[in-house]
DOTIKE-625706 format. One line per 5 residues: number of its first residue (from 1); their letters; for each residue z, x, y of C-alpha. Coordinates in nm, 2 decimals, decimal comma. Example, Ala and Ser with C-alpha at 12.3 -4.5 7.8 and 13.67 -1.06 7.14 Angstrom:
BEGIN
1> AS> 0,78/1,23/-0,45; 0,71/1,37/-0,11
***
This chain:
BEGIN
1> MTTTT> 0,00/0,02/0,01; 0,10/0,28/0,25; -0,23/0,47/0,17; -0,43/0,16/0,23; -0,26/0,08/0,54
6> IAGGQ> -0,29/0,43/0,67; -0,69/0,40/0,58; -0,73/0,08/0,73; -0,55/0,20/1,05; -0,80/0,53/1,06
11> DSAET> -1,10/0,31/1,02; -0,98/0,06/1,34; -0,91/0,35/1,53; -1,24/0,50/1,48; -1,41/0,16/1,51
16> RRLWR> -1,25/0,13/1,86; -1,34/0,50/1,95; -1,70/0,41/1,84; -1,69/0,07/2,09; -1,52/0,27/2,37
21> RAAGY> -1,84/0,53/2,35; -2,08/0,24/2,36; -1,91/0,05/2,64; -1,91/0,39/2,83; -2,27/0,47/2,78
26> SSCLF> -2,37/0,13/2,89; -2,15/0,13/3,21; -2,32/0,47/3,31; -2,66/0,31/3,21; -2,61/0,02/3,43
31> VLTHA> -2,49/0,23/3,75; -2,75/0,51/3,72; -3,06/0,24/3,64; -2,98/0,02/3,93; -2,89/0,28/4,16
36> LAGAY> -3,25/0,44/4,12; -3,38/0,07/4,14; -3,19/0,02/4,45; -3,35/0,36/4,60; -3,70/0,25/4,51
41> LVSGG> -3,68/-0,09/4,68; -3,50/0,08/4,99; -3,80/0,33/5,01; -4,02/0,06/5,05; -4,12/-0,04/4,68
46> SWRRP> -4,16/-0,39/4,56; -4,16/-0,54/4,22; -4,41/-0,79/4,31; -4,71/-0,56/4,36; -4,90/-0,42/4,02
51> DSLLA> -4,82/-0,05/4,10; -4,45/-0,15/4,04; -4,52/-0,10/3,66; -4,50/0,28/3,71; -4,18/0,26/3,89
56> ANLIM> -4,06/-0,01/3,60; -4,19/0,23/3,29; -4,03/0,54/3,48; -3,67/0,34/3,49; -3,72/0,21/3,13
61> LLPGL> -3,70/0,59/3,04; -3,32/0,61/3,14; -3,15/0,44/2,83; -3,31/0,73/2,59; -3,25/1,02/2,80
66> LAIAM> -2,91/0,91/2,92; -2,84/0,87/2,53; -2,94/1,18/2,45; -2,74/1,35/2,72; -2,43/1,15/2,62
71> VRWVF> -2,47/1,22/2,26; -2,53/1,58/2,30; -2,29/1,70/2,58; -2,02/1,41/2,60; -1,98/1,29/2,26
76> HEPVR> -2,10/1,65/2,11; -2,28/1,44/1,81; -2,59/1,55/1,63; -2,84/1,39/1,83; -3,08/1,31/1,55
81> RTLGL> -2,84/1,19/1,30; -2,66/0,99/1,56; -2,96/0,82/1,73; -3,14/0,80/1,39; -3,44/0,98/1,51
86> SFSLN> -3,70/1,07/1,24; -4,07/1,11/1,27; -4,16/0,98/0,93; -4,34/0,63/0,89; -4,34/0,40/0,63
91> RWSAL> -4,44/0,05/0,55; -4,19/-0,09/0,80; -4,33/0,11/1,07; -4,67/-0,06/1,01; -4,53/-0,39/1,02
96> AFVLP> -4,35/-0,28/1,33; -4,69/-0,23/1,50; -4,88/-0,53/1,33; -4,62/-0,82/1,36; -4,56/-0,78/1,76
101> LLLSG> -4,96/-0,80/1,82; -4,94/-1,12/1,58; -4,65/-1,28/1,79; -4,82/-1,22/2,13; -5,11/-1,39/1,97
106> ATLLV> -4,88/-1,69/1,84; -4,73/-1,70/2,19; -5,07/-1,74/2,36; -5,13/-2,04/2,12; -4,79/-2,18/2,21
111> GLALP> -4,88/-2,17/2,57; -5,22/-2,30/2,54; -5,06/-2,58/2,37; -4,85/-2,70/2,68; -4,98/-2,96/2,92
116> GTTFS> -5,16/-2,82/3,23; -5,29/-2,51/3,07; -5,64/-2,40/2,96; -5,79/-2,08/2,79; -5,92/-1,84/3,04
121> PELAG> -6,15/-1,55/2,90; -6,15/-1,41/3,24; -5,76/-1,37/3,26; -5,67/-1,62/3,51; -5,32/-1,59/3,45
126> LSERF> -5,29/-1,25/3,54; -5,46/-1,28/3,82; -5,23/-1,57/3,94; -4,91/-1,38/3,84; -5,01/-1,08/4,07
131> NLQPS> -5,24/-1,26/4,34; -5,51/-1,00/4,24; -5,87/-1,00/4,35; -6,14/-0,96/4,13; -6,21/-0,61/4,21
136> QLEQM> -5,83/-0,52/4,15; -5,81/-0,72/3,80; -6,12/-0,52/3,67; -5,95/-0,20/3,79; -5,61/-0,33/3,60
141> VPRLG> -5,82/-0,45/3,30; -6,14/-0,26/3,27; -6,42/-0,45/3,13; -6,54/-0,35/2,78; -6,94/-0,37/2,82
146> HLPLA> -7,02/-0,73/2,87; -6,74/-0,90/2,66; -6,49/-1,14/2,86; -6,20/-0,96/3,00; -5,96/-1,12/2,72
151> WTVVA> -6,14/-0,86/2,47; -6,00/-0,59/2,67; -5,63/-0,72/2,67; -5,66/-0,72/2,30; -5,83/-0,37/2,28
156> QGIVL> -5,51/-0,26/2,49; -5,28/-0,39/2,25; -5,43/-0,22/1,97; -5,47/0,12/2,11; -5,16/0,14/2,35
161> GPTLC> -4,92/-0,01/2,12; -4,88/0,28/1,89; -4,96/0,56/2,13; -4,85/0,55/2,50; -4,65/0,24/2,47
166> TLTGL> -4,47/0,36/2,17; -4,37/0,67/2,37; -4,20/0,46/2,65; -4,08/0,22/2,41; -3,91/0,48/2,20
171> AEELG> -3,72/0,62/2,54; -3,60/0,29/2,57; -3,48/0,21/2,19; -3,31/0,55/2,18; -3,05/0,39/2,37
176> WRGLL> -3,03/0,02/2,20; -3,13/0,08/1,85; -3,03/0,43/1,86; -2,69/0,51/2,02; -2,57/0,14/2,03
181> FHHLT> -2,70/0,09/1,66; -2,49/0,36/1,54; -2,17/0,29/1,73; -2,18/-0,07/1,68; -2,20/-0,05/1,30
186> SLGFW> -1,87/-0,22/1,23; -2,01/-0,56/1,35; -2,26/-0,63/1,08; -2,60/-0,74/1,10; -2,61/-1,05/1,34
191> RRSWA> -2,31/-0,96/1,52; -2,43/-0,60/1,60; -2,80/-0,76/1,70; -2,67/-1,00/1,93; -2,43/-0,72/2,12
196> IGLIW> -2,72/-0,50/2,14; -2,95/-0,77/2,26; -2,67/-0,92/2,51; -2,64/-0,56/2,65; -3,04/-0,50/2,65
201> GAWHV> -3,08/-0,79/2,84; -2,79/-0,79/3,09; -2,93/-0,43/3,19; -3,25/-0,62/3,32; -3,08/-0,89/3,49
206> PLVFE> -3,02/-0,72/3,83; -3,38/-0,60/3,82; -3,47/-0,94/3,78; -3,29/-1,05/4,08; -3,45/-0,81/4,29
211> GYGYP> -3,81/-0,94/4,21; -3,88/-0,79/3,88; -4,09/-1,03/3,65; -3,97/-1,37/3,79; -4,03/-1,33/4,15
216> NHPLL> -4,02/-1,71/4,21; -3,78/-1,82/3,96; -3,52/-1,52/3,94; -3,24/-1,72/3,81; -3,40/-1,91/3,55
221> GALLL> -3,61/-1,58/3,47; -3,31/-1,39/3,44; -3,18/-1,64/3,16; -3,50/-1,66/2,99; -3,48/-1,27/2,99
226> VAFTL> -3,11/-1,25/2,81; -3,23/-1,55/2,59; -3,53/-1,34/2,48; -3,34/-1,02/2,40; -3,08/-1,21/2,22
231> LASPL> -3,38/-1,37/2,00; -3,57/-1,03/1,95; -3,27/-0,79/1,90; -3,23/-0,89/1,53; -3,62/-0,82/1,45
236> YVFLR> -3,57/-0,48/1,62; -3,23/-0,41/1,42; -3,38/-0,54/1,09; -3,68/-0,32/1,12; -3,48/-0,03/1,26
241> ARSGS> -3,23/-0,05/0,93; -3,49/-0,10/0,69; -3,71/0,19/0,80; -3,42/0,42/0,85; -3,55/0,54/1,18
246> VLTAG> -3,54/0,44/1,55; -3,90/0,54/1,58; -3,98/0,20/1,41; -3,80/0,01/1,66; -3,98/0,23/1,93
251> ICHGA> -4,31/0,12/1,77; -4,22/-0,23/1,77; -4,09/-0,22/2,15; -4,44/-0,02/2,22; -4,63/-0,29/2,03
256> FGGSI> -4,47/-0,58/2,22; -4,53/-0,40/2,56; -4,89/-0,33/2,48; -5,00/-0,67/2,37; -4,76/-0,86/2,63
261> LLSFA> -5,07/-0,94/2,86; -5,21/-1,11/2,54; -4,93/-1,37/2,58; -5,01/-1,51/2,92; -5,31/-1,33/3,10
266> PIAGG> -5,59/-1,57/2,94; -5,40/-1,86/3,04; -5,50/-2,06/3,33; -5,21/-2,28/3,47; -4,87/-2,30/3,38
271> SELTT> -4,61/-2,04/3,54; -4,39/-1,75/3,50; -4,12/-1,98/3,30; -4,38/-2,15/3,10; -4,64/-1,89/2,97
276> GLIAL> -4,61/-1,57/2,82; -4,38/-1,38/2,58; -4,05/-1,36/2,77; -4,09/-1,76/2,87; -4,06/-2,06/2,66
281> PGLLV> -4,33/-2,01/2,45; -4,18/-1,66/2,33; -3,88/-1,78/2,31; -4,01/-2,08/2,04; -4,19/-1,80/1,85
286> MAVVN> -3,89/-1,56/1,86; -3,69/-1,87/1,75; -3,89/-1,93/1,43; -3,88/-1,56/1,36; -3,49/-1,56/1,35
291> VVLFF> -3,51/-1,83/1,09; -3,73/-1,61/0,87; -3,49/-1,34/0,91; -3,18/-1,58/0,84; -3,35/-1,63/0,49
296> AVRAN> -3,49/-1,26/0,44; -3,10/-1,14/0,49; -2,95/-1,40/0,28; -3,20/-1,34/-0,02; -3,20/-0,97/0,00
301> GSPRA> -2,85/-0,88/0,17; -2,81/-0,74/0,52; -3,01/-0,41/0,58; -2,79/-0,10/0,54; -2,55/-0,03/0,83
306> D> -2,62/0,33/0,94
***
């Protein structure tokens, strides 16, 4: 009994230590991110312009950079093992690339099923979202020969998803499904997924209130974004755990990022709340994914914890 009690106490102490580290990382990340975002806005930047995508992508590097720095110099732990960084690929890596493309396509179909929307092969949804002139649109989405611009969006998702977008996605995932995944192991699959999803979403909320993503509906947009991260996180955690590598989560993140235009750009009508992946159609699609995950986890057991 005494030995069991001591072991249980040691486990509890270790769990609390890991939780404190997760909280410390999250707090530092929030402060650093929004200090830099504030500096960008004060210097004349705006989240309402297409060129803000560059600033946003640079900010998205912070979770990974801070995770590496804190694991190496604050926690004094091995970086690759703690963050789950392995560059080996497997079938879960392939699924992490293909599935987001399919889900973005499904989101497009759900958006087109809503009243007041029509299919636009020339990407009226993108023009409306950013108030783009035709020349600006073709600079942002170059035309492939004589094909409608919608085909460029599909090609971008296929090409950029596993390449450039995976690099930026991995930089962010080193924090979420790297450091936090490791330090919140004791919560189990679903609670760990939701805890990471809540932190992931809350990290974006100040950016939304500053005009990022939902310039016309910041409050509702923030709620939608947090709802999306809560629903998307179990998929990321499942792929991360099954593959044994945070790289798979980075591929998934990159594939979603590379194909996100597909979910709303070819839709004329609707709004930033009713078209797109991080909007009502995307929430419906991700809710279905969670139902599938529920039965998969129940049938096969929770993915391994480390």
